[in-house]
N, C-alpha and C positions, 0 to 999 in steps of 0.2 A: 283363401281361408273360409271354412264352413260358417254358415250363419248360425248363431247360437240358438235363435228361436226355431229354425228349421231342425236343428240337431235334436232339440227337445220335443219338437212337434207341437208348438204352441204359437198363438199369435203374438204380434208385438204389443197388443193390449192386454195380454194375460196377466192376471192377478199373481201376487206371490204365492197364494194358495195353490193356484193352477200350475204354476212352474214347480212347486215342491211336489205335487201329485205326479206330474209327468216325470220328474227325475226319479222318484221312488219306483214307479212302474219300470222304467228302462234299466234302473240300477239292479233291480231284481232279476231282470232277464239277461243282463249283460255282464254282471259281476264275474270276475275270474274264478271265483270259488263255485259258481253255478255253471258258467259257460266257459270252459277252458280254451275255446278256439282263439286263434290269433286275431282274426277279424273282429270278433266280439271284444277282445281286450282293447283294440285300437279305438273302437267305437265307444266303449266305456270310458276311455280317457277323454274323448271329445264330449261325451255327455257330462262327465264330472266337470270338466273345464266350463262348459257352457252354464251348468248350474252354479258354479262358483261366482261366475260373472253376474248372472242375472238375478241371483238370490240377494245380492248385496246392492242396496239402493245406489250408492255412489258409483260403484263399477258399472252398474247398468245404465245409469244416466251417461257415463262417459262412452259406454259402448254405443247407445242410441245416437250420441253426437258424432260418431264416427271413429272413436278410439277402439282399442282392443279390450278395454274393460279393466285391465290390470293397472294398479297404481304405479308400477314401474315398467309397464310394457312387457310383463312377464309371460311365461309359457303356461302350459295346461297344468291345472291342478293347484296352483299356489304351493305354499310351504308344506301344508299337511299332507298332500297327496291324496289320490282318489280312495285309497284304502281307509284313510282316516275319516274322510267324509261318509263313506258307507257305514263305518262303525258308529259314527255319530247318530245316524238315523236308525240303524236296525240293532244297536246294543251288542255289538260284536259279531264275529263270524267272518270278518275280513282277515287279510293277511296278517294284521297286527293284533287281531283280538286275543286277550289272554285266556288261558284255561282255568276253569273253575277249581277251586280247592277240593281236595277229597276229604270227606269226613273221617275216613279211615286213617289212622296215624299209628305209628309204632308206639307201644307202651313203654313205660319208663323201667329202668333196671331197678331190682329190689336188692337189699343187702341184709343178710340174716347172719347172726353170730352163732357159732356152734362149739360147745365146750367138750373136749375130749380128755381122757386121761392117757398116761404114757403107754398103758397096756393096748389102748385102741391104735397107737401109732405103729406098733410092731408089725401087725399084718393088715391094717386098714379096718374100717368098721362101717356098718350100715345104720343109717339114722332116718327117722321119719320126722321131717322139720316142719313146724306150723309156720305158715306165712300169712301175714295179714296184708292183702293187696287187692287190686281190682281184678274181677273175673267177668267172663262174658254174661250178659243178662239172659237168663233162661227164658224170659217172657218173650223178648223180641229178637233174641239170637243176633244182636248187633245191629239191626236195622234202625233202631232209635224210634221206630214207629209203634203205635198200637197195632196188635195183630189184626190182619185184615186191611190195613191201610198202608200207604207208601208215601215217600216224598213227592212233591209236586214241583214243576219247573217254576222257578221265580218269575212273577209277571213284571218285574222291574227290569231285570238284566237279561230276561229270556233265556236263562240257563248258562250264560257266559261267565257269571261270577263277577264281572266287572261292569262298571258303568262309565261310558265315555262322555266328556263334556268338551264342547267346541268353543274355543275362545278366538274371536277375530282380532286379528292384528294388522299392522302395516304390510306384513309379508303374506298375508293370507290366513287361512284356517289352521289353528293349532289345536290338536286334540290331546287331551290328557285322559288317563285311564286310572280309576280307582276301584278298590273292592266295593262291591255292592253292599250297602249298609243294611239292606233288608234281609238278605240271605247270608251275610257275613262272608261273601265270596265263595260260597258252596255252589251257587247255581240252582239250588233247590231249597225249599222250605218244608218243614215237618208240621203240617196243620194238627195233627193228632199224635203228639209224643207219646212214647211208652210211659205208662204210669209207674212201673216198677223202677226203672232207671232214670226217670225224668229226661228221657230223650238222649241219654249219653251212650247207650249200647252197652254199658257195663255197670257193675255194681261193686261195692267193697265187701269182701268176704274173707273168712279164715279157710284156708285149705292146707292139705297136707301134701308135702313133696317127699318122696322117698329118694334118698341119696346114698350112693356107694362112695365113701370117703376112702381114697387110697392110702396105702401105707407110706410112712415117711414124711407125713405133713408135720409142720411145726407152727408154733405161734406166729400169728401175723400173715400166714399164708392165705390167699384168697382163691377159692376154687370157683371157676365160672361154669354155670349151667345154662347154656344158650336156649332161649325160648321158654324159660321157666319163670320169667318175671311177670310183671303185670300185663293184662291185655290192653291194647290200645283203645282210644275213642272209636265208637261205632264198630267194635269188633275187630279193630286193627291187630296186626301181628304183635305177639308177646315181646317184651323186653327180656333181658337176661337176668338170671338170679345169681348173685354172688354169696358164697359162703365164707365167712372170715373165721379162721380157726384159732382157738385158744386151747393150749394143752396145759392142764393144771399140774402143778409140781407134785412129784410122788414122794412119799414118806421115806422110801428106801433107795429108789434108783433115781439116776439122772442121765442126761444125755450128752454125748460128745460126737456130733456128726451122725454117723449111722451106728456108733457103738453105744452101749449101755454101760454105765458105770455104777459100781456098788462098793460098799466097805464091809469087810468081814472081820468081826472081833475074834481073835484068837487068844486063848489063855496062855500064860507063859510056860506051863508045862507042855501044852500041845505044840507051841512053837519050837520047844526044844526037842521033844520026842517025835513030832509029826503025828498026823491023824488023818482020818478020812470022815467026810461029812456030806450031807445033802442039803443044798439051799433051794429055796422056791424062787425061781426066776419069773419073769413076766409072762412066760409062755409054758410054764411047767417046771418040775423039779430038775436039778442039775447036781450031779455027783462031783465033789471036789476032793482032790488029794493034797493034802498039805505036808510037804516034805519036812523032814527034821531039820531044825536050824533055820526055819524061814525067819526073815527079818521084817521088822515094821517098815512098810513102804513098798514091799514086794508086790508085784501084781500077777495075779493068776488070770490067764486069758483062756476063755471058752470059745472056740471058734464057731461062727455062724449062729450064735444065740442073741444077736443084737437086732437092729431094726432094718426091715426091708427097705432099700432105697426108693425114693418117690418115683423115679423113672425106670424102676426095674433093676435087676442085677443081683449080685450075691449079697446076703445079709452081712451086717456088721457083726461085731464080736461083743461078747460080754466080759467085761474087764473088772475083776474084783481086786480091790486094794486091801493088803493085810494090815490090820491094826492090832498090835500085841498089847494085851491088857495086862498091865502090871497090878498085882494085888496090893492093896493099901491097908488092909486090916489083917494081921497075922497073930496067931496065938504064939505062945512061948515055944511050943514043940515046933511049929512051922518056922518060926524065926531062927531056931537053933539049926534046923535042917538047911536053911538057905545059907546061914553063916558058914556051916561045915562045908557046904558045896562051894562057896566062894573061896574058902581057904585052899581047897583041894585043886580047884581049877586055876588059881593064881591069875584071876582076870586082871588086865591092865587098868590103870587109873583112867578116868575120863579125859578125853582129849578131843581136839578139833580134828576133823578129818577132811580129805579133799572133797570139793563140792562136785556133785554130779547132777546134771540136769535130768537125764533119764526119761523114760517113758512114764514114770510115776508122777512127775511134775505136773502133769495135766489134772491130776486128782488132788493136789495138795490143797486146793481151796475148799474142796468138799471135806477133807480130813479136818482142816482148820475150823470149819463151821461145826463139825461133828463133836 
């Protein structure tokens, strides 16, 4: 077994300071991160074990009396291993040294609510949305430093972002690693932070985001705009922007899937005789032909005049439910005409009819509220 004093190149009367300096010199020369050769690795293990023994007063005394220096007759390095001991002296850089944190982090997502009317839903809409969020600092461009300056390596952790502490135990050296409190784990400090953003690399500001809202959206739907959220600390990548859609109720039209529903009031003479009319739909005028004898509850369907589906495809329909308006105020002449008409047609007495679900049942709530 090699003599520990010879391994470190010191005399048996060497002081603890001399032993420590000898180890530091050899460790810098032989550490695997610096010298990857196999011979150097073996020599580094011997050097580390020799230092473990001779740096501990009790182990050194046992070694000088003829023992191996280990409280349990153990092998090289003790429990902590040579990497831990190296880290304890040089503040990281060994095989177990942690990496410093990055100041650049992803920004948070942002949520903005946008209100549309039903007409916007038919074909989609363009909006310029105001967003109050974090933006890149124009003064430092995310560096967090005053212009002309830069971060400096932390003189406590030497850039590792971690501080190792060695605790001696019966099993040898146990090394713990904690984030450096001086640099907060970043490995660098900013002696001259940017005065505009207070060293954050970003500031709060209101900005405008142009958004193309697709057709077919509905209340509660959230649209994701990747990379349009707030910028991250130190100019980190932007988060996402989410638009939550609210569609305001329309006075005339309502929605049923991709179809648009409406109610058409028809006078009793027009319902009997039939007529033609033009209505103003959400996307322009529509000509309607009302056949003679149309009944209350009948539905007139205009193909392709509804809403464009969110994921593309053929437009829905415009469905117009007929509501026959019965006159409530008649003069004597009008009443006489109606009575004469009733006698000549010999209309049956009111009676219950067979129930039909029918297409118009989807509109019944709208008529009920109308």
